C-alpha positions, 0 to 999 in steps of 0.5 A: 500500500502506498501510504502517501497516496492513502493519506492524500485520498483521505484528505480529498474525501474529507474536503468533499464531505466538509463542503457538503456539510456547509452546503447542507447548512446553507440549504437548510437556512435558505429553505426555512427562510423561504417558508417563513415568507421569502427570507431565504437569503437572510436565513442562509446568512444567519445560519452561517453567522450562527455557526461562526459565532458558535465555532468561536466559543467552542474554539476557545473553550471546547477543550476545557469542556471535554476535559471536565466532562471526562474528569481528566486531570493533568498527568504527572511526569514521575507517575506517567513516565512513559506517557511523557517521554513517548510524547516528547520523543514523538513531538521532537520527531514530528516538529510539534510542540509538546501538548498538555497531557491529561489522564482519566482515572479509568481502567478502560483502554482509550485516548483522545486529542483535543484543542484548537491547534498544535500550540493549544493541543491536549492529549488525554489517555486513560489509566488503563491504557498507560498501565496495560499497554506496552511502551511500543503500543503506547507509542502507536496510540500517541502517534495516532493522537498527535496525527490528529493534532498535526492534521488539524482534526481537532479543529475540524471535528470541533467545527463539524460538531458546531455545524451539526448543532446549527442544523439541529437548532435551525430545525427545532427553531423552524418547527416551533415557529410553525406553532408560534407564528402560524397566524402572523406569517408574512403574506409572501409565504402564504399560498406556497404550500410546496415550500412549506411541505418541503421545509417540514420534510427538511426539518425532520431529516436534516438533523439525521443527515447532519449526524451521518455526515459528522460520523462519516468525517469522523471515520475518515479522519480515524483512517487518516490518523492511523496512516499518519501515525504510522508515517511518524513511528515507522512501526504499524505493528505498535498501533495494530497491537494496541488496537487489538488490545483495545478491541479485546478490552470490554471495560466501558469508559463511564465518563464518555458521552455521545457528544465526545465519543467520536474523539476517542481512538476507539468506541468508548462504549464497547457496543457490538456493532451490527454487520448491516450497512445501515447500522455502520452508518451510525458508527462513530469509528471505522470497524476496528478489525478493518483498521487492524487489517490495513495496518498489518498490510503496511 
């Protein structure tokens, strides 16, 4: 497998999906605006503006919120020696600044990266990962997480989460407005029953489509981080072995939530995924067996 072409392919697919996501937000805003009386362009601009403001707030405070939700605490160099030294070595090799390191006191085996850019990044690992994996395995996991930082996945997924929230907010706002403003709706919107029906359909299905796009972006970035991590360590076996141990571990990470699950290197809920294509659409991560297979083939 050509590792560089694999990485470029993932980047192109992610750009396409992100463009589709922004188009969805603009379309939803426009349709809802037209249904409210011909204000399609105004609603489109408001939707994009709301997304930008929400992104700004998440940009500065999103990492602190994620760490607080998961009960993470700063790592200690003496106690978490492998965590510190492995991260320091990989940062030197990749040219990245050393991120802040945090630990979740849980026996589950997992890790995630967050922050807004390489200068303000955080890498967080569970106690189970630090104590139950070999140093080479830890290196594979940290290289994966640092790849998320270097590829700006931490910022991308933050923006994607905001866009999902924007679509959900617009849909909820529109459905409520049908009840609140049915008698005072502008005359320009009257008589256009087709637009009204279309907007109701969009309000029902748009949040689902937005969630599916978010999950698709998340899965693509996991494949990319696997490949980029291997490019950094030159040791696909380390990450493959780590993923096998994570897959075999049945401990559920109690602090994880549906809002943060996509950040982790593997599904923190340990739920068994069904084999149907429809069910796979709702997975936050690619099949771990497929990831291991690709790594073993490198």
